[in-house]
N, C-alpha and C positions, 0 to 999 in steps of 0.2 A: 416145528410143525408139527401138527398131530392131526389123525382124520378119526372122528368119533363115529360111533354109531346106535342108536336107538330105533327099534321097532316092536310090533308087534307079532314078530314071526314065531314068536319061541323057539325051541331048540329040538323038538321032535324031527322035525324033516330038513333038509339041505338047504335052506332058503341061507339062514345065516353064513352059514359055511361059502356058500359062493357068492356070496356079496365081499367076502373077505377075499376069496380068491381073486376075483373082478379086479379088487383095490390093488392088491400086491403084484397083478400084472402091470399096473401103471406107476404105482408110487418106489421112489427110490427107495431102495432099503432101510435108509435110517431114518424114515417117517413111520411112527407107528401107528397101528389100529387099535383103538381103544373102544370096546364093548360098554355102553352105558348102560342098557338094558334091553332084552330082548322079548322081556315078560311085562311088558304092558297090554293091559285085558286087549282083545281083540276089536278092531276098530273103535276103541274107545280114543278118539281126539283129544279129548280133555286130558282126561289122564296122560296121556302121553305128552302133551304140552305141559304140564304142571313138573312132570319128571323130568323133562328138559331143563326146563328153569330151573331148578333145583339143582341141576347135576353142574352144568356148564358154569355157574360163577366159580367150580371148583377147578376147571380145566384149562389148559393153556391156549392162548389165541391159536387156530386152527381153523380147522373146516370141519363142521359137524353135519353129519347126516340124520334125517328123522324120519321116518315112514311110518304112518298111521294113516293109512289110504281107503276108507271103504268106499271110496269114488275112482280108483285105479280104472284106466280105460276109457273114461269118460271124457269130456271137454274141460275140466277145471286143469288149472297151471301148473305147470312145475317151475317152481322159482329158488332162485339164489338170493340171499339177502346179505349184504354188508352190514354189520351193527357198528354201531358207534364207537365201539372197543376195538375193533379190527378183527373179530370173530368172522366169520362166515358160514350161513345156516343154509341148508339146501333140502329139501322136501316138497309135498304136496302144499296148495296153495289153498289150506282149506283150516287157518288158523293154527295150526300145531306148530308153527314157529314164533307165535307172535308173543308169547308169554315171554317166551327168551328173549327175541328182541327188545322189547320192553324192558327187562332187566339188564342188558349188556349194551346199555347206551342208545337204544332207539335203531329203527332201521333208516340207516344212513343212502344205503345205495341198494337197488333189485332189479334183477334180471328175469326174465321168462325163460328157462332151460329146455321146455317142450320139446324142441327141436334144435337143442344142441348141437355142435360140430362135434362134441366131444361125447356123445352117446353111442351104444351098440348097437349096431344094425343086425338084422330086423330088431324092432322094438318090441317085446312082448306086450300083449294088452291086459297083461293081469300081473306081471312081475318088472314094475319100474325102478323098485329098488337094484335089481341086479344090471339093467339096462339102461337108465337113464338116471339116477340118482348119484347111485356111489361110482359110476364114470366121472360124470363131472365134477363130484366133489373131489376123485382122487386126482386130476387134471389140475384141478384147482391147488389142491394141498402139494400139487409137484411143481408148483409154479407158472401155471398158466394164468393167463389175463383175465381178470374178473369179469371186463366189458367183451371180451371175445369167446364167452362162452355162453351167451345167449342176447336177447333183444331188451333191451332197456324197456323199464316197467316203471311208473310211476309208484311212489311209495303209498299215495292215498287208494291205491289199488288193489294193493292186498289184502287178503281175508284177515280179520281178527278174531280172538276170543272174546267175548264178555261173560265176567265171573259174577256171581251174586254179591253183593254189598253187605258188610254187617252194620248192625245200629244200635246205638246206646236208648235204651228206651226204659223208664223207671226204673231206673236203679239197676238194670242188668243190661248184659249184653246179648243181642240175638245174634248169633254167627250163623254158619252153613259148613256142612262137612265136605270139605274139599277133597281129599284123600282119606282111605283107609289104606294099613299096610299090612304087610301079612302078618304082624302079630296083633292086628286088631286096634292098632293106637288110630285116633281119627284127628286128623289136622283141621282145624278150623280156620275161615277168612277172618282174622282176629289176631292184633299184635299187641306188643308190649304194653304201647301207650294207653290203647283202649282197656286193658287191665288195669294200668294203672290209676285211668280214670275212676275205676270201680272199688279201689281201695283193694284190690287183690294180690297181693304181694305174697313174699314166699312165708310161708307157715299159716297164712291165714285160710281158714274153712271156706267151700264154694256150694254152692245146688246145682247141680247140671242134670237138665231136663231136656228131655228129646220126647216128641208126643206125651203117651201116656205114662213113660219110664222118668224116674226120677232117682237121683244117687245126691249121695254126700259125698264129696270129693277135698282133697286137702292140696294148696297150690305147692309146688315143691321144683327142687332143680331136677332130680331123677329118679327113675322107677323106686328103687331101693331106701328113698326116703320115706316109704310108706310099706307096711308090713304087707306081706302077698295075700292077694284076692281085694285088696283095699285100690279105689280109686285114686286119681292125681291128677292134677292140672299142671303143665309144664310148658317149657317151650321149645320144642322139636330140633333137630338139628338145623332146620332152614330158617331157623326165625320165626316159626307160627307157632301159636298157642294152639296144645293139641290135649286130648283126654285118653288116660291110657290105663287101665288097669293092670299092678305090679301082678306079672307072671299071670295075667288072665286075659280078657277081650274085651276091651271096652264098647266097641262096636254092635257086637252080641249082648253085650250086659244093658244097651241102651237101645237097641234096636236100630240103630243108625244106619241108613241108604244113603248114596250119594245127594246131596243138597238138601236133605234134610237139615231142618233148622234144629238149633242148640242152641238151650238158654244156659246162660251162666250167670250165676249172681251171688253177692256173698250171701252165707248160710247164714238164717239170724231167725 
């Protein structure tokens, strides 16, 4: 068993450390607590959802807490969701968990943990990570019964996120920038099959356009397959098509912002 944490808390304050302390006060010594990330941009639910989805495929079956919660203290639900593959997700019912459960076999069972027997009292109106999500998750990771941690909740009542959809049109892919990492690499909502349909295979040249910016790129396996400063198209570590500049910043070069439409076409 494992307990993981993903938040937008950052590391400048004590929030992450306090969550660890609460978890350690509940968990058996042999259950590890692993930080996935606390660098999700503040209040960016979708960024957190994508990060959680990408990371959990590499985590053991366990209990996974995610807290990106701009509506903390309101009437939004707090939930725990058991996925089809056995993992349990705990967090706010704002869509943050939905991309992960979709990737992990779907949502098999859900409970509303807003008034869980495992929460800390009194519950702060602004720090549900400490008082609600982490205590509930830690008790579940310690062996507490899932259904005893909250009230039954119909799967169809859970909030889900909708992502933009790419399309193929006139010999080009019209994709969207879903994530920009710290290196300026741009992850698109585009997959291998769509690239193949366009004839964009390893070694071919592509034209990448975003707004008024256009650049030539080479389809490669990794950054060093092109000289420093050149643009490339590759499959990133999560299996998505991405655009990068070797030792540079593709997002800055193309003026990419989140959800920006990015056009990929064979250079011709």
